[in-house]
C-alpha positions as CSV (number, residue, x, y, z in Angstrom):
1,M,71.8,63.2,188.7
2,E,71.3,66.9,189.1
3,R,69.5,66.4,192.3
4,F,72.4,64.5,193.8
5,H,74.9,67.2,192.7
6,T,72.7,69.8,194.4
7,L,72.4,67.8,197.6
8,L,76.2,67.3,197.7
9,H,76.8,71.0,197.1
10,E,74.5,71.8,200.0
11,R,76.4,69.4,202.3
12,E,79.8,70.9,201.1
13,Q,78.6,74.4,201.9
14,A,77.5,73.3,205.3
15,G,80.9,71.7,206.0
16,L,79.3,68.2,206.1
17,L,80.7,66.7,202.9
18,R,82.6,63.4,203.6
19,S,84.9,61.2,201.5
20,L,86.3,57.8,202.0
21,P,90.0,57.8,203.2
22,S,91.1,54.6,201.5
23,I,93.5,53.1,204.1
24,E,96.1,50.9,202.4
25,A,97.3,49.0,205.4
26,R,96.8,48.8,209.2
27,R,98.9,47.2,211.9
28,E,99.9,47.8,215.5
29,G,98.3,51.2,215.9
30,R,99.5,52.5,212.5
31,I,97.8,53.0,209.1
32,L,99.2,53.6,205.7
33,H,97.4,56.4,203.8
34,H,98.6,57.5,200.4
35,G,102.0,56.0,201.2
36,Q,102.3,57.9,204.5
37,S,102.6,55.9,207.8
38,L,100.4,57.5,210.4
39,L,99.7,56.8,214.1
40,D,96.0,55.9,214.1
41,F,93.9,57.7,216.7
42,S,90.5,57.1,215.0
43,G,90.2,53.3,215.0
44,N,88.5,51.1,217.6
45,D,91.0,48.3,217.9
46,Y,91.3,49.2,221.6
47,L,93.1,46.1,222.8
48,G,95.2,45.6,219.7
49,L,93.7,42.2,218.9
50,S,92.9,42.5,215.2
51,H,96.3,41.1,214.2
52,H,96.8,38.8,217.2
53,P,98.1,35.4,216.2
54,M,95.3,33.6,218.1
55,L,92.6,35.4,216.1
56,T,94.3,35.0,212.7
57,E,95.1,31.4,213.2
58,A,91.6,30.6,214.4
59,A,90.2,32.4,211.4
60,Q,92.5,30.5,209.0
61,R,91.6,27.1,210.5
62,A,87.9,27.8,210.1
63,L,88.4,29.2,206.6
64,E,90.2,26.0,205.5
65,A,87.6,23.7,207.1
66,L,84.4,25.6,206.4
67,G,85.0,27.9,203.5
68,T,84.7,31.6,203.0
69,G,81.0,32.2,203.7
70,A,78.0,30.8,205.6
71,T,76.1,31.1,202.2
72,A,72.6,31.3,203.8
73,S,70.7,32.8,206.7
74,R,70.8,31.2,210.1
75,L,67.1,30.0,209.6
76,L,68.0,28.2,206.4
77,S,71.4,26.3,206.1
78,G,73.8,29.0,207.3
79,D,73.5,28.0,210.9
80,L,76.8,26.4,212.0
81,S,77.7,24.8,215.3
82,L,80.3,27.6,215.6
83,H,77.5,30.2,215.8
84,H,76.0,28.3,218.7
85,E,79.3,28.0,220.5
86,L,79.9,31.7,220.2
87,E,76.5,32.5,221.5
88,R,77.1,30.1,224.5
89,R,80.4,31.7,225.2
90,T,79.0,35.3,224.8
91,A,76.2,34.6,227.3
92,I,78.7,33.4,229.9
93,F,80.9,36.4,229.2
94,K,78.0,38.8,229.7
95,G,76.5,36.9,232.6
96,K,73.2,36.3,230.9
97,P,71.2,33.0,230.2
98,S,71.4,33.4,226.4
99,A,72.9,35.4,223.5
100,L,72.1,35.9,219.8
101,I,74.7,36.9,217.2
102,F,74.1,39.6,214.6
103,N,76.1,40.7,211.5
104,S,76.9,44.1,212.9
105,G,76.1,46.4,215.8
106,Y,74.0,48.6,213.6
107,Q,71.9,45.6,212.4
108,A,71.5,44.4,216.0
109,N,70.3,47.8,217.3
110,V,68.0,48.6,214.4
111,G,66.5,45.0,214.4
112,L,66.2,44.5,218.1
113,I,64.5,47.8,219.0
114,S,62.2,47.8,216.1
115,C,60.9,44.4,217.0
116,L,60.8,45.0,220.8
117,C,58.5,48.0,220.5
118,Q,55.5,49.1,218.3
119,R,53.0,51.9,218.0
120,G,51.5,52.7,221.4
121,D,54.8,52.0,223.2
122,R,57.3,54.5,224.4
123,V,61.1,54.5,223.9
124,L,63.1,56.8,226.2
125,C,66.6,57.2,224.8
126,D,69.7,59.2,226.0
127,R,70.0,62.3,223.8
128,L,73.6,61.3,222.8
129,S,72.9,57.7,221.9
130,H,74.3,56.2,218.7
131,A,72.4,56.7,215.5
132,S,71.6,53.0,215.2
133,L,69.7,53.2,218.5
134,L,67.6,56.1,217.4
135,D,67.0,54.6,214.0
136,G,65.7,51.4,215.7
137,A,63.4,53.4,217.9
138,R,62.0,55.4,214.9
139,L,61.4,52.2,212.9
140,S,59.5,50.7,215.7
141,G,56.7,53.2,215.4
142,A,56.8,53.8,219.2
143,K,56.8,57.4,220.6
144,L,60.4,58.4,221.0
145,E,61.4,60.7,223.9
146,R,65.0,61.7,224.4
147,F,66.3,62.5,227.9
148,R,69.2,64.9,228.6
149,H,72.6,63.2,228.5
150,N,73.2,61.1,231.6
151,D,70.5,63.1,233.4
152,V,68.7,60.5,235.6
153,D,66.4,63.1,237.1
154,H,65.1,64.1,233.6
155,L,64.6,60.4,232.7
156,G,62.7,60.0,236.0
157,D,60.4,62.9,235.1
158,L,59.7,61.5,231.7
159,L,58.9,58.1,233.2
160,G,56.6,59.7,235.7
161,K,54.6,61.6,233.1
162,S,54.1,58.4,231.1
163,D,53.3,56.0,233.9
164,G,50.3,54.0,232.9
165,K,50.1,55.7,229.4
166,A,52.1,53.1,227.3
167,Q,51.7,49.4,226.6
168,R,55.5,49.0,227.0
169,R,58.4,51.3,227.9
170,L,62.0,50.7,226.8
171,V,64.8,52.9,228.2
172,I,67.9,52.9,226.1
173,T,71.4,54.1,226.9
174,E,75.0,53.4,225.9
175,S,77.2,52.4,228.8
176,L,80.2,54.2,227.3
177,F,79.4,57.0,224.9
178,S,81.3,57.0,221.7
179,M,81.7,60.7,221.1
180,E,81.9,61.9,224.8
181,G,84.0,59.0,226.2
182,D,82.0,59.2,229.4
183,L,80.1,56.5,231.3
184,A,76.4,56.1,231.9
185,P,75.1,56.2,235.5
186,L,73.8,52.6,235.2
187,R,73.1,52.1,238.9
188,A,71.0,55.2,239.1
189,I,69.1,54.2,236.0
190,V,68.4,50.8,237.4
191,A,67.2,52.3,240.6
192,L,64.4,54.0,238.7
193,K,62.9,50.5,238.1
194,E,61.8,50.5,241.8
195,R,59.3,53.3,241.0
196,H,58.6,52.9,237.3
197,E,57.9,49.8,235.2
198,F,60.2,49.6,232.1
199,E,62.7,47.4,230.3
200,L,66.3,48.5,230.0
201,F,68.5,48.2,226.8
202,V,72.2,49.0,227.3
203,D,74.6,49.3,224.3
204,E,78.1,48.1,225.4
205,A,79.8,48.4,222.1
206,H,82.6,50.6,223.3
207,A,82.8,49.0,226.8
208,T,82.9,45.3,225.9
209,G,86.4,43.9,226.7
210,L,87.5,46.9,228.7
211,F,85.7,47.0,232.0
212,D,85.1,44.7,235.0
213,G,87.6,42.1,236.1
214,S,86.7,39.8,233.3
215,G,86.3,42.5,230.6
216,S,82.6,41.9,230.4
217,G,81.7,45.6,230.4
218,L,80.3,48.4,232.5
219,A,77.0,46.6,233.4
220,A,79.1,43.9,235.1
221,Q,81.4,46.5,236.7
222,A,78.4,48.3,238.1
223,G,76.8,45.1,239.4
224,V,73.6,45.6,237.4
225,T,73.7,42.8,234.9
226,D,70.6,41.1,236.2
227,Q,68.6,44.3,236.1
228,V,69.5,45.1,232.5
229,D,67.1,43.2,230.2
230,Y,69.1,43.5,227.0
231,L,72.9,43.8,226.9
232,M,74.0,44.6,223.4
233,G,77.6,44.8,222.2
234,T,80.0,44.2,219.3
235,F,83.0,42.1,218.4
236,S,84.3,44.8,216.1
237,K,86.0,47.1,218.6
238,A,88.0,45.9,221.6
239,L,87.6,42.3,220.4
240,G,89.3,43.1,217.1
241,S,86.9,41.2,214.8
242,F,83.4,41.8,213.5
243,G,79.7,41.3,214.4
244,G,77.2,42.2,217.1
245,Y,75.4,40.4,219.8
246,V,72.6,40.8,222.4
247,A,72.7,38.9,225.7
248,C,69.3,38.3,227.3
249,D,67.1,35.6,228.6
250,Q,66.1,32.5,226.6
251,A,62.5,33.6,225.9
252,A,63.7,36.9,224.5
253,K,66.3,35.2,222.3
254,D,63.6,32.8,220.9
255,Y,61.4,35.8,220.1
256,F,64.2,37.6,218.3
257,I,65.0,34.6,216.1
258,N,61.3,34.6,215.0
259,A,60.7,38.4,214.8
260,C,63.9,40.3,214.2
261,R,64.0,41.2,210.5
262,S,67.7,42.1,210.5
263,F,68.5,38.7,211.9
264,I,66.0,36.7,209.8
265,Y,66.9,38.2,206.4
266,S,70.7,38.3,206.6
267,T,73.2,35.7,205.5
268,A,75.0,34.4,208.6
269,L,78.5,35.7,209.5
270,P,81.3,33.7,207.8
271,P,82.9,30.9,209.9
272,A,86.3,32.6,209.9
273,V,84.8,35.7,211.6
274,I,83.0,33.5,214.2
275,A,86.2,31.6,215.0
276,A,88.1,34.9,215.4
277,N,85.4,36.1,217.8
278,L,85.7,33.0,219.9
279,A,89.4,33.4,220.1
280,A,89.0,37.1,221.1
281,L,86.7,36.2,224.0
282,K,89.3,33.8,225.3
283,L,92.1,36.4,225.0
284,V,90.1,39.1,226.9
285,E,89.9,36.7,229.8
286,T,93.6,35.5,229.6
287,E,95.3,38.8,228.9
288,P,93.8,41.3,231.3
289,Q,97.0,43.4,231.2
290,R,95.9,44.8,227.8
291,R,92.8,46.6,229.2
292,E,94.6,47.6,232.4
293,T,97.5,49.1,230.4
294,L,95.1,50.9,228.1
295,R,93.0,52.4,230.9
296,R,96.2,53.6,232.7
297,R,97.5,55.2,229.5
298,A,94.2,56.9,228.8
299,D,94.3,58.5,232.3
300,H,97.9,59.6,231.6
301,F,96.9,61.2,228.3
302,R,94.0,63.2,229.8
303,R,96.3,64.5,232.5
304,A,98.9,65.5,229.9
305,L,96.3,67.3,227.8
306,R,95.0,69.2,230.8
307,R,98.5,70.3,231.7
308,E,98.5,71.9,228.3
309,G,95.4,73.9,229.2
310,L,93.1,71.9,226.9
311,E,89.4,71.1,227.6
312,V,89.2,67.3,227.8
313,L,86.1,65.1,228.2
314,G,85.7,61.4,229.0
315,A,86.7,58.8,231.5
316,S,87.7,56.0,229.2
317,Q,89.9,55.1,226.2
318,I,87.9,57.7,224.1
319,V,89.4,61.1,224.8
320,P,87.6,64.1,223.2
321,V,89.4,67.4,223.1
322,I,87.0,70.3,222.7
323,L,88.1,73.1,220.3
324,G,84.7,74.6,219.7
325,D,85.2,76.1,216.2
326,P,84.7,73.5,213.4
327,A,87.2,75.3,211.1
328,H,89.9,75.3,213.8
329,C,89.2,71.7,214.4
330,L,89.7,70.8,210.8
331,S,92.9,72.9,210.5
332,V,94.4,71.2,213.6
333,S,93.5,67.8,212.3
334,E,95.1,68.5,208.9
335,T,98.3,69.7,210.6
336,L,98.5,66.7,212.8
337,R,98.0,64.4,209.8
338,D,101.0,66.1,208.0
339,E,103.0,65.4,211.2
340,G,102.1,61.7,211.3
341,Y,98.9,61.5,213.4
342,W,95.6,60.3,212.1
343,V,92.9,62.0,214.2
344,L,89.7,63.2,212.7
345,P,87.6,66.3,213.6
346,I,84.1,65.7,214.9
347,R,81.8,68.6,214.0
348,P,78.1,69.5,214.2
349,P,75.6,68.0,213.6
350,T,77.3,64.8,214.9
351,V,78.0,66.9,218.1
352,P,76.2,70.0,219.4
353,E,77.1,73.5,218.1
354,G,80.1,74.9,219.8
355,M,81.3,71.4,220.8
356,A,83.5,70.6,217.7
357,R,86.3,68.4,218.8
358,L,89.2,66.1,218.0
359,R,88.3,62.6,219.2
360,F,91.3,60.5,220.2
361,S,90.5,56.8,220.2
362,L,93.4,55.2,222.2
363,T,94.6,51.6,221.7
364,Y,97.0,49.3,223.4
365,W,99.7,50.3,220.9
366,H,99.9,54.0,222.0
367,G,102.7,54.3,224.5
368,E,103.1,57.1,227.1
369,D,106.0,58.7,225.2
370,V,103.9,58.9,222.0
371,L,100.9,60.4,224.1
372,D,103.2,62.9,225.8
373,A,104.6,64.2,222.6
374,L,101.1,64.4,221.0
375,A,99.7,66.3,224.0
376,H,102.5,68.8,223.9
377,R,102.1,69.4,220.1
378,L,98.4,69.7,220.4
379,G,98.8,72.3,223.2
380,R,101.1,74.4,221.0
381,L,98.7,74.1,218.0
382,C,95.7,75.2,220.0
383,H,97.3,78.1,221.8
384,V,98.9,79.9,218.9
């Protein structure tokens, strides 16, 4: 026990100690925290689907018909026809021959990458990629090389140096980066395939449901779906439910079913969750105004923040405001919370030194009047 107290004290001294917030309720862009109603700018319910009647009714029907849990792994008796229907619909949605469902995005990334690569292979990963991608690469035993964020020239240099020196090379990037809010240069990365042999793994967790005419994501918007070997994403953000997926060809799916430990050794997702995911895919196609409205409001918010003289990153519904100093970041976050806004500070080592920020995660529920008032208040707080 003493060891844990020491480790916790070290994290507290470094400003890294975290605690669970214990949210009491959540609905339509608001949360209830210790009895206080707050506008939520830290959640990922981008399209506001988590309480949509189509999702809740679909989940309720499945709950009554099939019970609360799948009760076994997919390879035993937990494999329901609903899982196969969701995989079929996901494959169509992503423009790929097949898809495989995972219990979470983290489980998908860790399991997929660690079974795709092994010792003697090379994994080349964007430096700002999500922890689950890096963890998967490390678990694989392959040599991990990290290229500078969105720097295609640096990636090309690394590929050139390893040409012919690895059994397999896997390039990994997010399509929309969760802490920066910016977009990967997918067309330029795909163009490198003409000179270097590698497979491409793209994490679309934060882009699924929000980009392209159908909401498929940024790979579809860039027109590179066929050139991306593995399109991973989640149902837990814009789609308002839970779970992860990979869209790929049939041979890859068959291999993952037989080799991916995070899939093989996990109880299948409950039927109510699968039913909600199916409803969410349909809604993304039939209610495009949600993503169009959200993108328009995110652009509006960035312009309002810049008018206040603030440093703003991103080109999406994720809007980071750079404050630099971690203590200042924490202070502004606490003041905003007292005034009714739930927005959390992101500090090193999650982001580089000098890049501490407030990360605003916008959703369909955030109207322009709310965003204008928030931008004005933040400008006053940051220029005292």
